N, C-alpha and C positions, 0 to 999 in steps of 0.2 A: 387091231390095234397098232398104234404106233411102235415104232422102232423100240423106243424109250423104256416103254409099257414090258415088251414083250422082252426086252433084256434084262428089266427090274423082277419080273414074273419067272424068266427062263435061271435067274442067279437068287431067286431067293434066299437061300442058305448061308450065301454069304453077305448076305445083307443084315441080316438075325442073329449073328451068332455073336455080337459085342451089346452086353448089357451093362448097366450103370453099374457102379460100384455100390456095394452094401451098404444101407442108410444113406442113399443119394434122396431117396425125395423126401426122406422126414429132415435132412439138413435143410432141400429147396423148400419145405414147408415154415419153418422155423426162420429162414430170412427173410419168406413175403411176409409173415405173421409180423416182425422186428421193422420191416419197411411201415412208414407212415404211409398213406397218401395224400398228395399237395392238399393243402388248403388256400384258399382263396382269400384276401381280405375282404373280398365283397360279395355279395350275393348275386346271383344273379336277375335275382328282380331290384334288387338296389340297383343294380349297372341299368337295366330295364327303363328303370323310374328316372334316373338322368339322361338318358338318351330321350324321352317321352317331353323332359322338361327344356330338352335344349333344342327340338321341335319345335318345340312350342316358342317358344323366344325367337329362333330365325320366324316363324310364322308372324308372328307380332310385328319383329324388327322390318319385314317387307313390307307389310301395311303401311307400317308410319313412314316409312323412306318412300311408296307410292304418294298416300298422302300429304308427305312435304314436298315433293316432284310436281304436284299437280297444283299445291297452292304458290312452290315458286314458278310454275309456268304461268298462274294466272296472274300475278302479281307482276310479272316479267309484261305479260299482254298489257295490263294493263297501263305498265310504264310508258310503252313503246305508243300507247295511245295519245298517252300526256293526259295531264291534269286538267285542258281546256274543255273534255271531252265532258259535258253534263252526266251525271253518273248514271239517271235513268238509262241513255245511251251506253253508257259503261255495263249496266246491270243485263242490257239485252245482246250487246254483244258475248257478254261472258256467258249467258246463257244459249245462245246458237253458238257458240265456240265449243262448250260443253257437249252439247247433244251431239254436234259433227265430230269430237273426238270417240265418244261413243261408241258411236256409230262404223268410225273406221275401227274401233277396236271391235268389233265387232263383225265385219268386212275381215279380216285378218283372223278372226275364230272360225269363220264358213268359210276360208280362200284353204285351212290345212287338209281341207276333205277334198277337194276338187282337183282337179289335172291342173289348170292354168291358175297354179297359184302367182306366181311371182305376177305373171301379166295382171291379175286382178287388182294385186295391190299393188303393182308399180302405177296401173292405171287411178289408181285411188289418191295413192302419194300426188300425183301430175295432177289431180283433178285440188289436192287443196293446196297447192302449189300455185297454183292459177289463180284461185281464188287469193289466197297471201297477200298474192305479189300487188293484185287490183287494191288488195283491203290497204296497203303499202300505199301504194298513188292515192286512194281516200283520204289515208290520213296524211299526206304533203299536200292536197285540195285543201283540208279542214285547215292547218297549220296556216296557209297564205289565205283562207280568210273563215277567220275564227266564230265562231257563232250562226253558219249559213246552217239552216236545218236542209236545204235541199240535201247538201252532202251529207250532214249526220243520216237524214233519213236512205242516202248511198251506201252510208256504211252498216245501216243496220240491214239494211236489203242484202247486201254483200255477203253477211253471214249467215242470214236467211238460207240466202241459195243453195253456201257450203252445207248445210245442213240437208237441204233438199236434196243436193248433187250425191250426199253419204244416203241420204236415205233411200231415192230411188236406184242405188249402186244394191245393194242391201234386198231390196226388193227383186232385184233382176237377180240375183243370186239364189235368193228362196225359191223360184219360179224353174232356175235348171235343176 
């Protein structure tokens, strides 16, 4: 036993001598009965329904924002290539860009579970930037020689290469 407990048990009669006044318990019970429990204007289930609705709205807005950002990126890419590029070439470039972007997203997801995450993501970004720079050079060459099929083929091949590089990085990460 500690000192406080010893003190209380040793002086028990000094602590137990004061009783509450007569009628204390009945007055206390009447006060408790007289008080109403606080009521809230909304029930718990109603608040949970509101929270679930807000969560659904947030999720939908994130998907809409992602979709809009993807469309804006695609239209910006189309504008940067210019209107002189044939639609078939533009469709092929968009296809390979979308595939490369999805592979890059996959790399970022896979990198979160590995040790060298920043190194892997930086390497992927570096490759994407390098291929984007060569795509810009090809665009300039196409603007100088509109309708040149060799430049069109090189543009498509450049975007194919971007998708292949990202695909190869995904394969290497899966092996590790």
